[in-house]
N, C-alpha and C positions, 0 to 999 in steps of 0.2 A: 574788320578789313584785313586781317592777317591770315586768311584761309590758305592762300597759295604758298606763302613762305613761312607760315606758322610764326613762331617766336624767334626766328633766326636773327642773330646779331649780324652786323655787316661783315665781321670776320668769318662767321659760319657760312654766310651767304657766299662770300668770295671763295671759300674752300669747296663748297658744294657745286657751284656753277662757274668754275674757273676756266673751262674751255667749252667749245662748241659741242663736242661729243657728250659732255655731261648734261648740257642743256637739252640736246636732242634725246638723250636717254630718258631724262625726266619727262619730257613731253610725250614720248612714246608710251612710257609706263602709265602716265595719267590718261592719255587718250584711249588706250586699249585696255584699261584696268578690268573691264568687264568682258574682254575678249574682242577679237577682230570680227567685224561684219563689213563686207564690201559695200560701198555706197552705190555701186552700179547694179550689182546682181544679188546682193544680200547673202552671198556665200560666206561661210565662216572659216574656211581653210585658207591658209596663206603660206607664202614662202618669203624669203628675204627679198627685199626690193632692190632697185637700182642704186639707191643712195643709203647712207648710214641711217639705220633705224626706220627705214621705210618698209612697208609691207605690200606684197603683190598677191592679189587674189589668184588662187590656183585654178579657178574656173574661167573667168573672163579676162584675166591677165592685167586688170587695172592695178596700177601702182600708186600707192598713197604715201606721201611723206609724213613724217611726224608733225610737221608744222602746218600742213594743209588743214583747213577748217579751224584754225586757231587764230588768235590775234597776231601771231608771229608769221603768218603766211605771207609770202612775197615781201618780207621785211628787207629794206634796202640797207640796213645797217647790220653789223655783225650781231649774231644771236646773243653773244655775251653782253653786248651793250644794251640790246633790247631787254634782256632779263634784268639788267641793272636798273633801267628806267622803270620797268614793272615793279621791281622791288621797292624803289623809293616811293612810287605812287601808291602801292598797296599799304606801305607802312604809314604814309601820310598823304592822303588824297589832295590836301591843300598845298603841298609843296610846290614852289614856283619852278617853272621850267628853267629859269636862270640859275637857281640853286642846283638843280640836277645837272645842267650843263657845266657848271663850275666843278661839281664833284667828279664827273666822269670824263670831262674834257672833250665834249663834242658840241656841235653847234646848238644854240638855244632853239632855233626853229625846228631842228630835227627832234629835239626833246619834246617840244610843244606838239608836233604832229603825232608822235607816238603816244604821248600822254593822252591826247584827245582820243586816239583809237582805243586805248585801254579803258578810259572812262566810259566811252560809248558801249564797249563790250559789257562792262559791269552793269550799266544802266539798262541794257536790253535783256538782262537776265543771264548773261554768260557767266556771271559770278566771278569768283576768284580763280577758276580753272582756266580762264581764257579760252574756253572751248566753245566753238560755235556749232550748234547742232544743225 
């Protein structure tokens, strides 16, 4: 269960994912590790998109964010907090949402909803990449 975050300690995790740009960079690197392919027209060339770490197809102009088609898509909490929840769930899938809420100081129901989303992604085969094909 440690595929996404490897054997990172909480201190290492906090350093690696300390701000939104680091989280977005990680997602972009993971998402397009085999190269960019446009979901609309399957073109492989891209340029910088409208937002940080997004990519825009040079043929059809479709813009895709680093979070789209991942468990983090349309996340209503800050990306850093979503990554923290994912970290705790990956390290210990049985961790209670009350414990997560206490550790990162956000509402328990928010933790519950996002933990549920992570578990569903893992169960349907998204694995620890949180990438939905």
